[in-house]
NUDO-792552 format. One record per residue (C-alpha): residue in three letters; x, y, z. Coordinates in steps of 0.001 Angstrom, whole numbers. Layout:
<rs>
R residu       x       y       z
R    ala       X       Y       Z
...
</rs>
This chain:
<rs>
R residu       x       y       z
R    unk   -8009   24481   -3761
R    unk   -8318   26489    -563
R    unk   -5551   26251    2026
R    unk   -7971   24940    4658
R    unk   -8994   22111    2332
R    unk   -5372   21327    1527
R    unk   -4628   21179    5256
R    unk   -7526   18799    5924
R    unk   -6521   16462    3099
R    unk   -2896   16494    4256
R    unk   -3890   15509    7820
R    unk   -6118   12771    6398
R    unk   -3258   11331    4326
R    unk    -788   11589    7222
R    unk   -2877    9452    9553
R    unk   -4054    7068    6807
R    unk    -496    5888    6292
R    unk     732    6434    9862
R    unk   -1820    3786   10797
R    unk    -667    1336    8133
R    unk    3058    1816    8703
R    unk    2644    1737   12480
R    unk    2023   -2013   12642
R    unk    2324   -3597    9193
R    unk    6107   -3235    8843
R    unk    6803   -5184   12037
R    unk    3930   -7676   11644
R    unk    6136  -10579   10566
R    unk    8533  -10033   13453
R    unk    5632   -9666   15914
R    unk    3921  -12857   14783
R    unk    7108  -14915   14846
R    unk    8210  -13708   18288
R    unk    5058  -12772   20222
R    unk    2677  -15433   18913
R    unk    5251  -18035   17767
R    unk    3574  -18183   14353
R    unk    4904  -20436   11600
R    unk    5951  -19128    8161
R    unk    2679  -20453    6747
R    unk     690  -18598    9396
R    unk    2658  -15406    8782
R    unk    1909  -15635    5046
R    unk   -1756  -16235    5881
R    unk   -1828  -13127    8085
R    unk    -257  -10951    5382
R    unk   -2682  -12296    2786
R    unk   -5598  -10748    4707
R    unk   -4487   -7455    3158
R    unk   -5217   -8946    -238
R    unk   -8616  -10316     755
R    unk   -9494   -6865    2038
R    unk   -8375   -5318   -1252
R    unk  -10397   -7828   -3268
R    unk  -13529   -6977   -1291
R    unk  -12802   -3217   -1368
R    unk  -14167   -2456   -4877
R    unk  -17541   -3925   -3920
R    unk  -17724   -1773    -788
R    unk  -16657    1305   -2765
R    unk  -19032     647   -5658
R    unk  -21962    -141   -3403
R    unk  -21518    2695    -920
R    unk  -19209    5537   -1984
R    unk  -20178    5788   -5648
R    unk  -23877    5018   -5244
R    unk  -25459    5985   -1948
R    unk  -23292    7684     700
R    unk  -20599   10337     969
R    unk  -17091    8904     762
R    unk  -15817   10856    3801
R    unk  -18598    9449    6025
R    unk  -17790    5859    5045
R    unk  -14110    6615    5614
R    unk  -14923    7759    9161
R    unk  -16985    4702   10026
R    unk  -14419    2252    8681
R    unk  -11604    3823   10711
R    unk  -13653    3738   13898
R    unk  -14323      47   13313
R    unk  -10609    -393   12626
R    unk   -9673    1223   15949
R    unk  -11711   -1363   17854
R    unk  -10259   -4287   15890
R    unk   -6693   -3011   16283
R    unk   -7211   -2838   20046
R    unk   -8389   -6457   20074
R    unk   -5358   -7526   18017
R    unk   -3029   -6041   20626
R    unk   -4284   -8453   23275
R    unk   -4592  -11626   21188
R    unk   -2665  -14420   22899
R    unk   -2239  -16807   19974
R    unk   -2513  -16837   16195
R    unk   -5917  -18527   16219
R    unk   -7353  -15622   18204
R    unk   -5391  -13012   16247
R    unk   -6370  -14093   12725
R    unk  -10121  -13231   12747
R    unk   -9320   -9733   13994
R    unk   -6690   -9017   11340
R    unk   -8966  -10382    8605
R    unk  -11847   -8163    9729
R    unk   -9489   -5210   10099
R    unk   -8128   -5513    6567
R    unk  -11640   -5786    5143
R    unk  -12370   -2475    6886
R    unk   -9034    -772    6140
R    unk   -8314   -1571    2493
R    unk  -11350     304    1101
R    unk  -10068    3433    2863
R    unk   -7059    3554     499
R    unk   -9414    4187   -2408
R    unk  -11657    6467    -339
R    unk   -8871    8890     643
R    unk   -7946    9116   -3042
R    unk  -11558    9832   -3983
R    unk  -11925   12515   -1321
R    unk   -8684   14100   -2535
R    unk   -9365   13924   -6286
R    unk  -12849   15378   -5753
R    unk  -11275   18650   -4575
R    unk   -8739   18967   -7404
R    unk   -8812   20636  -10792
R    unk   -5664   18937  -12069
R    unk   -4775   15785  -10055
R    unk   -1579   15180  -12080
R    unk    -161   18377  -10585
R    unk   -1945   18573   -7219
R    unk   -2279   15022   -5895
R    unk    1381   14306   -5175
R    unk    1612   17339   -2863
R    unk   -1240   15899    -763
R    unk    -200   12242    -952
R    unk    3310   13076     269
R    unk    1896   13629    3766
R    unk     889    9965    3821
R    unk    4519    9101    3256
R    unk    5534   11401    6107
R    unk    3029    9653    8352
R    unk    4559    6249    7565
R    unk    8035    7641    8343
R    unk    6948    9127   11665
R    unk    5474    5805   12787
R    unk    8704    3947   11968
R    unk   10899    6504   13720
R    unk    8644    6390   16780
R    unk    8835    2587   16974
R    unk   12637    2478   16700
R    unk   14002    5666   18232
R    unk   11336    6924   20626
R    unk    9940    3697   22079
R    unk   12596    1101   21008
R    unk    9865   -1506   20563
R    unk   11827   -3201   17747
R    unk   15136   -3412   19621
R    unk   16430   -6870   20527
R    unk   15356   -6300   24123
R    unk   12004   -4832   23097
R    unk   11203   -7758   20814
R    unk   12173  -10246   23514
R    unk    9890   -8493   26017
R    unk    6977   -8508   23543
R    unk    6895   -4711   23181
R    unk    5808   -4865   19526
R    unk    2311   -5462   20897
R    unk    2227   -1721   21593
R    unk    2284    -922   17864
R    unk   -1350   -2042   17693
R    unk   -2357     190   20593
R    unk    -615    3174   19009
R    unk   -2378    2687   15686
R    unk   -5731    1988   17385
R    unk   -5552    5479   18908
R    unk   -4560    7010   15549
R    unk   -7395    5190   13790
R    unk   -9924    6469   16314
R    unk   -8681   10026   15759
R    unk   -8871    9738   11966
R    unk  -12336    8229   12211
R    unk  -13620   11268   14108
R    unk  -11639   13707   11948
R    unk  -13039   12231    8714
R    unk  -16570   13359    9557
R    unk  -15323   16929    9051
R    unk  -13563   16377    5707
R    unk  -14802   18138    2539
R    unk  -18042   16675    1266
R    unk  -17560   13951   -1352
R    unk  -21086   12973   -2454
R    unk  -21911    9998   -4670
R    unk  -21132   10603   -8330
R    unk  -23762    8275   -9739
R    unk  -26850    9860  -11247
R    unk  -29972    9973   -9123
R    unk  -33395    8849  -10335
R    unk  -32011    5870  -12244
R    unk  -32342    2243  -11236
R    unk  -28789     957  -10868
R    unk  -27723   -2250  -12564
R    unk  -26100   -5067  -10632
R    unk  -22682   -4167  -12059
R    unk  -23117    -558  -10944
R    unk  -24211   -1551   -7435
R    unk  -21181   -3826   -7036
R    unk  -18791   -1251   -8455
R    unk  -18107   -3432  -11494
R    unk  -18960    -639  -13926
R    unk  -15309     397  -13650
R    unk  -14473   -2813  -15529
R    unk  -15399    -983  -18726
R    unk  -11992     686  -18414
R    unk  -10514   -2656  -19460
R    unk  -11981   -2167  -22949
R    unk   -9022     109  -23509
R    unk   -6109   -2113  -24560
R    unk   -3629     235  -22958
R    unk   -5433     257  -19618
R    unk   -5776   -3520  -19776
R    unk   -1999   -3851  -20157
R    unk   -1536   -1474  -17234
R    unk   -4071   -3417  -15140
R    unk   -2400   -6786  -15808
R    unk    1052   -5292  -15188
R    unk    -201   -3886  -11882
R    unk   -1205   -7380  -10806
R    unk    2107   -8907  -11846
R    unk    4395   -6235  -10353
R    unk    2540   -6556   -7047
R    unk    3796  -10134   -6707
R    unk    7383   -9020   -5968
R    unk    5982   -6162   -3860
R    unk    4590   -8779   -1454
R    unk    8138  -10014    -783
R    unk    9085   -6543     445
R    unk    6217   -6260    2926
R    unk    6424   -9824    4184
R    unk   10180  -10311    4446
R    unk   11848   -6924    5009
R    unk   11484   -6709    8801
R    unk   12417  -10372    9485
R    unk   15301  -10034    7000
R    unk   16801   -6943    8611
R    unk   16293   -8335   12112
R    unk   17744  -11730   11176
R    unk   20979  -10348    9705
R    unk   21521   -8012   12659
R    unk   20503   -4562   11397
R    unk   19756   -2318   14400
R    unk   16735      29   14546
R    unk   15376   -1822   11546
R    unk   11918    -213   11523
R    unk   13352    3302   11360
R    unk   15832    2231    8668
R    unk   12971     699    6704
R    unk   11276    4120    6887
R    unk   14143    5471    4770
R    unk   12142    4096    1873
R    unk    9250    6340    2772
R    unk   11641    9281    3203
R    unk   12703    8823    -407
R    unk    9008    8732   -1308
R    unk    8752   12349    -211
R    unk   11307   13428   -2808
R    unk   10053   11300   -5669
R    unk    6410   12076   -4896
R    unk    7143   15736   -5517
R    unk    8965   14836   -8745
R    unk    6030   12923  -10239
R    unk    4473   15959  -12016
R    unk    7856   16736  -13628
R    unk    8420   13159  -14815
R    unk    4860   12762  -16113
R    unk    5176   15955  -18097
R    unk    8749   15390  -19301
R    unk    8781   11628  -19956
R    unk    5121   10572  -20055
R    unk    3259    7884  -18156
R    unk    4979    4923  -19847
R    unk    8546    5901  -18978
R    unk    7524    6918  -15452
R    unk    5925    3508  -14838
R    unk    8917    1717  -16364
R    unk   11336    3498  -14040
R    unk    9293    2259  -11099
R    unk    9430   -1323  -12376
R    unk   13182   -1432  -13005
R    unk   13745     -12   -9527
R    unk   11986   -3060   -8054
R    unk   14418   -5426   -9766
R    unk   17441   -3356   -8725
R    unk   16435   -3122   -5056
R    unk   15982   -6870   -4657
R    unk   19404   -7552   -6117
R    unk   20849   -5116   -3583
R    unk   19053   -6995    -799
R    unk   20277  -10330   -2147
R    unk   23962   -9414   -2014
R    unk   24147   -6785     757
R    unk   24794   -7449    4444
R    unk   24743   -5705    7820
R    unk   28505   -5072    7792
R    unk   30714   -3635    5041
R    unk   27951   -3966    2439
R    unk   25253   -2355    4566
R    unk   25168     582    2140
R    unk   23601   -1789    -416
R    unk   20707   -2437    1937
R    unk   20200    1277    2548
R    unk   20255    2043   -1177
R    unk   17776    -786   -1770
R    unk   15443     595     887
R    unk   15836    4142    -463
R    unk   14762    2942   -3917
R    unk   11282    2470   -2476
R    unk   10508    6051   -3454
R    unk   11028    5238   -7125
R    unk    9388    1815   -6841
R    unk    6200    2947   -5153
R    unk    5714    6505   -6399
R    unk    6584    6023  -10040
R    unk    4401    2956  -10451
R    unk    1646    2945   -7830
R    unk    1010    6665   -7263
R    unk    1459    7478  -10948
R    unk    -849    4560  -11665
R    unk   -3519    6066   -9412
R    unk   -3249    9356  -11313
R    unk   -3429    7495  -14640
R    unk   -6497    5568  -13448
R    unk   -8249    8770  -12386
R    unk   -7561   10313  -15782
R    unk   -9182    7321  -17525
R    unk  -12243    7040  -15275
R    unk  -15580    8649  -16063
R    unk  -17139   10956  -13478
R    unk  -19738    8369  -12463
R    unk  -17229    5798  -11205
R    unk  -14122    7595  -10006
R    unk  -14214    5755   -6678
R    unk  -14956    2404   -8293
R    unk  -11985    2887  -10648
R    unk   -9677    3504   -7688
R    unk  -11152     426   -6034
R    unk  -10464   -1572   -9185
R    unk   -6778    -704   -9203
R    unk   -6640   -1444   -5469
R    unk   -8072   -4874   -6272
R    unk   -5427   -5435   -8947
R    unk   -2455   -4415   -6795
R    unk   -3103   -4999   -3112
R    unk   -5728   -7639   -3892
R    unk   -5058  -10202   -6584
R    unk   -1383   -9412   -7178
R    unk    -282   -9376   -3571
R    unk   -2479  -12346   -2627
R    unk    -515  -14374   -5148
R    unk    2675  -12651   -4017
R    unk    2301  -13491    -321
R    unk    1654  -17129   -1200
R    unk    4650  -17251   -3526
R    unk    6821  -15446    -943
R    unk    5989  -18159    1570
R    unk    6900  -20898    -914
R    unk   10169  -19200   -1849
R    unk   11000  -18678    1818
R    unk   10391  -22351    2612
R    unk   12431  -23432    -422
R    unk   15366  -21325     814
R    unk   15325  -22575    4400
R    unk   18707  -24088    5258
R    unk   19168  -27317    7173
R    unk   20394  -25418   10242
R    unk   17139  -23429   10408
R    unk   18588  -20220    8961
R    unk   17263  -18473    5862
R    unk   19123  -18227    2554
R    unk   18204  -14601    1961
R    unk   20129  -14365   -1308
R    unk   17830  -16966   -2807
R    unk   14736  -15325   -1332
R    unk   15482  -11912   -2882
R    unk   16777  -13147   -6245
R    unk   13381  -14525   -7258
R    unk   11424  -11226   -7076
R    unk   14328   -9399   -8788
R    unk   14073  -11639  -11844
R    unk   10277  -11551  -11789
R    unk   10090   -7746  -11655
R    unk   12534   -7431  -14549
R    unk   10433   -9802  -16680
R    unk    7262   -7773  -16003
R    unk    9104   -4577  -16938
R    unk   10151   -6047  -20300
R    unk    6603   -7143  -21145
R    unk    5172   -3757  -20168
R    unk    7775   -1928  -22274
R    unk    6782   -3975  -25321
R    unk    2994   -3775  -25120
R    unk    2092    -451  -23416
R    unk    1971    2684  -25549
R    unk    2648    6094  -24070
R    unk    -261    8371  -23215
R    unk    -757   11918  -22063
R    unk   -2378   12310  -18639
R    unk   -5527   14364  -19099
R    unk   -7195   16619  -16547
R    unk  -10042   15338  -14405
R    unk  -12791   16640  -16676
R    unk  -11691   14365  -19550
R    unk  -13551   11062  -19693
R    unk  -12843    7936  -21716
</rs>
């Protein structure tokens, strides 16, 4: 890969995740304080991510794999996202806010698969090369969190009270507009499907990637991806309100410590895949989920604050070793004609079905652990996903067999 191409892909990844981290981390706090949203409404807002992810494979299969270049669709979706993010910033109540966030997530979630497709299309050996590009997405998420806490202080007690979290949407609207324009100049990623053939309905809708599920091993991975995403939803939905509620200062920047650890573990993925194989790498990610939630359950903002920091720092293992390694595994299993659709399929499994269930369950668990004085029993909230993640890890360990990650020219 040429250095100019590597630079372009790195910038693309940086802004892709700067945009997401720039508003999603503080969403729960924003909704509760700025729009006086209920817990049910907050869960509903977070679940729009999942609806977007469920729709994403159809957009990817219809457009990126069949008719149009992936980088052009990426550009258009981010420009649409910039407009919707701007409208979200000035919504005065949840009723007005909800249609904008739903439309935004339908536009944004397909871009997660598209940036992967654009990246993989330029690589000879994704298992070695992808992590060094994807790490810039992690850096982008970190920069957004540091900016919110330490540069602008939007998440300080005073900033929250004054409604300053509204500015996170304006910041990410500007970043989305930039990435939309920038994406038009990314390396060409043309459709992979063969020309001159009448596509079937399953091909048009991107459902041809479902043939991957004929592999028992990939089916186990797919189902495990859905299940492990249920506890992941607790992290996204509850982390900011949890840290704010127990009195942790500069919570958004501290939450970005998780992304800082991603940088390290992202770079270690090629070593772990080669040394321990895909099964052990995925298992380490799963057990880290259970461990982090136990640390959240029994840590506090005082003498046990180190437990919270360790739990946040485990995000690098949790996310990289399961989700990023899973993307590499998926690419290695996909045929050339539906690389994008395969990435969309795994996006559907994780951010779609799994997290849709997870956000709903997180709301139920939160309500069940609401104390009579109006405070939250956070120990109870975090214990549930810890146990759940451990159970998924055990099932995966029993039924998934280890595989060697093949280079991109190997098809199933």
